[in-house]
Structures are given as C-alpha cells and as structure tokens.
N, C-alpha and C positions, 0 to 999 in steps of 0.2 A: 504494500500500500504506500503510495507516495503522499507525503504530507501536502496539505493544500497550499502552504506558503511557497512550495517549490514549483507548483504547476499553475498558480494563479496568474492572471494577467492584470497589469496595472497600466493606467494611461487611457487615452493618449495625454501626453503632457504638453500644455501650451503655456506660454508666458502670461503671468498675471491672472491665471485661472486657478481657483482653489479646487483641490481634489483630495479625497480621503485615501490615505495609504497607511499601511502598518508602520509602526514606529521605527522598526529596523530599516525600512526603505527610506523613510523620511530622514533618518540620521545619515544614511549613506549618501543621499542626494545633497544634504546640507554640507557634508564633508567635502563634496566636490564643488560646492558653491552654486548649486543648481536650483536651490529652493529656499524658501523661508518657512519655518515650522510654526504652525498655529496649534497650540495645545487644545486638548479636549476641554470643554467648558468646565468640567469638574475641577480641573487644576488651576482655576483662577483663585487668587489669594482670598478674595471675599467669600467665595463659595466654600473653600476649605475651612476658613475661619468659622463660618456659620455651622458647618458640619462638626467642627471641634467643640463648639459651644453646646450643640445638641447632644453630642456624645457625652460630655461632662455632666449635663443636667439630667438626662434620662438614664437612671441607674439600672434599669431592668432590660434595656433593649439596645442592641447594636444598631447603629445607623447604616443605611444602605450606602455602600461605597463600591467603586469598581473592584472586581475580583483581584486584579493584579495591581492595585493602587500603590503598594509599597515598592514593587519592582519598577513600575513606570516612574514613580517619583524619584527613585534612585538614579535611573537612567537619565531622566530629564535634568536632574540637578548635576549630574556628572558631565553631561555633554552640551547642555544648553544654558549654562550659567550666564553667558553674555546676553542671551535673549530674554532673561527673566529679571526685571528690575527689582522685584520684591522677593528674591530667592531666599534670603535669610528668614524673613517672616513666614513664607510658605513652608520652609523646612521645619521651623519651630512648631507650626500648627500640625504638620504631619507627624512629627515626633510625639506631640501631645496625644494625637488620635491613636497612634500605635500603643502608647503606654496605657491609656485609658481602656482601650479595647482588651489588651492583655490582662489588665487587672479585673475587668468584668468577667472574662473567661475563667481566670483563676478563682474568683469568688464563686462562680457557678459550680466549678468542680469541688470547691470546699463545701458548698451547700449539698452537693450530691453525696458526699461522704457522710454528712451529718443526718440527712433525711432521705426519704425515698424520691425517686425520679419524678413521680406524678405531682407531688406538692411543689417541687422546684419549678417544673414547667408550668404549673398553674399560676405561678407568680408572674409569668410573662417572659421568662428567660427562654430564648430559642437560639439554636445554632443552625440556621438554614441559609437562605439566600443572602443574609447580611454578612455572613462569614467570608473573609477574604482568604486567599491562598496562604498567606503567612500564618494566619490563625489556624487554619486546617492543618498545616504542617506542625504547629506547636501542639495541637490536640493529638495528632496522630502519634507522635513520639510518646506522649503521656499514656495514651490508651494502649499502645502496643506494650510498653513496659509494665503497665498494670495487668494486662492479660497474661503476660509471662509470669508475673508474681502470683496471680491467681492459679495458674496452671501448676506451679510448683507446690502450692498449698493444698490443692484439691485432688491432685493425682494420687492414685493408689501407691503405697510404698513399694510394692513389687514392680510397678511400672517404672519408677525412678531408678531402681536397682538395675534393671535391664538396660 
C-alpha cells in the first residue's frame, strides 16, 4: 500500500494564489523561496490564547484542538520563527495548554484508581475526540505498563514459572 502523501497531486501553483498543501510541502517550497506560508486559523495567537483560557477554566473537559497540534506547533516554531511576530507569546500559550491538559489526564487517572470508571465518566471526564496524539501517547505508555503489572499479579504461579 502506498501512503497517500507519496501519490497525491498538488497544484497547479500560480503566483499570488492561495492553495492548501500539507505542511511538509509548504516548508519545502518556503525553503526554496517559492511561497509564503499562511498558518491554519487555529494557530493565531488570539485563538490559542482563548483556547488556553478555556482549558484552564473548564476543569472536567479537554478543549477541542487539532490532533497533531503539538507536533505542528513545534515544526512551525522551529522553521517559521521569522514569519511569526508573536512567536514567544504563542509558544507560552501552547506550553500552558500542554501542561494543563496533562494535569487533567493525570487527575483523571488518579480518580480512576480511587473510584470506579462509571462515576468518573459521569462527572464529564472523557478521552475521545478532544485527545491529541501527544496525550494518547502519554496514556498508552501508562496503560501498557499497568496491564503488564496486572498480568504479573493475576497470572497463575505455575504460568510464571514456565
């Protein structure tokens, strides 16, 4: 199976005409001096700031963010610093969002260890479409290590010996 990014067609490219392309292609064209990059609306400083405030005020719910917002923000801050006049402020908001979201997820798992799953989910804590790739990776390592620990506790003694 060939990934879609290898067989997709982009263009035609015309001067002063806005076109949507993947970030990797935009960065390659920018490096050659062939384009100007306009970021997704979500990465505007005021929108990220509002999302940060909502994230801090709503203790039970994760705000809806792009799935790869951390990776995109890192790439953008690394390669497009000169195109972003408020890069420091944007990075500060993104760091706050990441830490607040990680704290919410940690708190959720602490509550899961103290009570049953149904009562925690009834309070409004959900890990569905609002969860980004970074948070899923964080959860995955925790859940996998927890399952390994449970397996060692609950396996029959003769199974462990073999």
